[in-house]
C-alpha positions in Angstrom: 17.0 4.6 -2.4 14.2 6.7 -1.1 14.6 9.4 1.6 11.8 10.4 3.9 11.2 13.3 6.2 9.2 12.3 9.3 5.6 13.5 9.6 5.1 16.0 12.3 2.5 13.8 13.9 4.4 10.5 14.4 2.5 7.7 16.1 3.9 6.1 19.2 3.9 2.4 20.0 0.6 2.6 21.9 -1.1 4.3 18.8 0.0 1.4 16.7 -1.2 -1.1 19.3 -4.6 0.7 19.3 -4.8 0.6 15.5 -3.9 -3.1 15.5 -6.6 -3.8 18.1 -9.1 -1.8 16.0 -8.5 -3.8 12.8 -7.8 -7.1 14.5 -4.4 -7.8 12.9 -0.8 -7.2 13.8 1.3 -5.1 11.3 4.4 -6.6 9.8 7.5 -5.4 11.6 9.0 -3.5 8.6 5.8 -1.6 7.9 5.3 -0.9 11.6 8.8 0.5 11.8 8.1 2.8 8.8 5.0 4.2 10.5 6.9 4.8 13.8 9.9 6.5 12.0 8.1 8.4 9.2 4.3 8.0 8.8 4.6 10.2 5.8 2.7 10.1 2.5 5.6 10.9 0.1 9.4 10.6 -0.1 11.7 13.6 -0.6 12.1 14.6 -4.2 15.7 13.8 -5.3 18.1 16.6 -6.0 18.3 16.7 -9.7 17.9 19.0 -12.7 15.2 16.7 -14.1 11.9 18.3 -13.3 9.9 15.5 -14.9 10.7 12.7 -12.4 7.9 10.5 -11.2 7.9 7.8 -8.6 6.7 4.4 -9.8 7.3 0.7 -9.8 7.4 -2.2 -12.3 4.9 -5.1 -12.0 6.5 -8.6 -11.9 6.2 -10.2 -15.3 4.4 -13.2 -13.9 1.4 -11.0 -12.9 1.3 -8.4 -15.6 -1.5 -10.2 -17.6 -3.6 -10.4 -14.4 -3.4 -6.7 -13.8 -3.2 -5.5 -17.4 -0.2 -3.2 -16.8 3.6 -3.6 -16.6 4.1 -0.6 -14.3 2.3 1.9 -12.1 3.0 5.5 -11.1 3.0 5.9 -7.3 0.7 8.4 -5.7 1.1 8.2 -1.9 1.3 6.2 1.3 -1.8 6.3 3.5 -0.8 8.0 6.7 -2.0 6.8 10.2 -3.8 9.8 11.4 -3.9 10.4 15.1 -7.1 12.5 15.0 -10.1 10.2 14.5 -11.8 12.9 12.5 -9.1 12.9 9.8 -9.4 10.6 6.8 -6.4 8.3 7.1 -5.3 4.7 7.2 -8.0 3.4 9.5 -10.8 5.2 7.6 -9.4 4.0 4.2 -9.2 0.4 5.7 -12.9 0.6 6.8 -14.0 1.9 3.4 -12.2 -0.7 1.4 -13.3 -3.6 3.5 -16.9 -2.5 4.4 -17.9 -0.6 1.3 -15.8 -2.1 -1.5 -15.6 -5.7 -0.4 -11.8 -6.0 -0.1 -10.5 -8.7 2.4 -10.1 -7.6 6.0 -6.6 -9.1 6.1 -5.5 -6.7 3.3 -4.5 -3.3 4.6 -4.5 -0.5 1.9 -1.3 1.2 2.9 -0.7 3.1 -0.4 -2.2 3.9 -3.7 -1.1 4.4 -7.4 -1.6 7.6 -9.4 -4.7 6.1 -10.8 -6.2 5.5 -7.4 -5.6 1.7 -7.3 -5.0 0.6 -3.7 -1.8 -1.2 -2.8 -2.3 -3.7 0.0 -0.2 -5.4 2.6 -1.3 -8.8 3.7 -1.8 -9.1 7.5 -2.7 -12.8 7.9 -2.2 -16.3 6.5 0.7 -17.7 4.6 1.3 -14.5 2.6 1.7 -12.2 5.7 3.7 -9.2 4.8 3.2 -9.6 1.0 2.2 -6.6 -1.1 -0.8 -6.9 -3.4 -2.9 -5.2 -6.0 -6.4 -6.3 -7.0 -6.4 -8.4 -10.2 -9.0 -8.9 -12.9 -10.0 -12.1 -11.0 -10.8 -9.9 -7.9 -13.0 -7.7 -10.1 -14.8 -10.6 -11.8 -15.5 -12.4 -8.6 -16.7 -9.3 -6.8 -19.1 -8.5 -9.7 -20.5 -12.0 -9.5 -20.8 -11.9 -5.7 -18.3 -14.8 -5.2 -16.1 -15.3 -2.2 -12.7 -13.7 -2.5 -9.3 -14.8 -1.3 -5.8 -13.3 -1.3 -5.1 -15.5 -4.4 -7.5 -13.2 -6.3 -5.0 -10.4 -5.9 -1.6 -10.1 -7.6 1.5 -10.2 -5.4 3.9 -7.5 -6.5 6.5 -7.8 -3.7 7.1 -10.3 -0.8 7.3 -7.6 1.9 7.1 -3.9 2.6 10.9 -3.7 2.5 11.0 -5.3 -0.9 8.2 -3.0 -2.2 10.3 0.0 -1.0 13.2 -1.3 -3.0 11.1 -1.5 -6.3 9.9 2.1 -6.0 12.1 4.1 -8.3 12.3 7.7 -9.6 12.3 7.9 -13.4 11.4 10.3 -16.2 8.4 8.9 -18.0 9.1 11.1 -21.0 12.6 9.8 -21.7 
């Protein structure tokens, strides 16, 4: 289980309401609660003698071929910044949708150590699901074809389930 220390600049409900109005989607309840309680980019490092621990997650077997990996090292959660001049969740969302062609119903709430964005779905039948772009996304984007959530790989059914697959481990052992 991960432990978090709350960010000094926690949003309040009206901040989240304004963020949702800006992006045009409601946040899933479990992710919204995380932002209100913690809004942090990284969990606390566990108390241990092992200095080589890394945070990561395994990719479900049914989508490993579509991603080309069986696991990822985790980098950070994207914080909801309260200062509009800070580069945070809203700015990352705008960059991924406007500049990189990701779907507007996919919010990049975190990223892997390699810089791959991890998305939470904000609309449709997969609302709340956690996704990573697949080879299909890359191929369709290069060809200028229309994208859908099905062009991404679902790695967890919800934010809560994603938090449960994040694990500390020593990649050298």
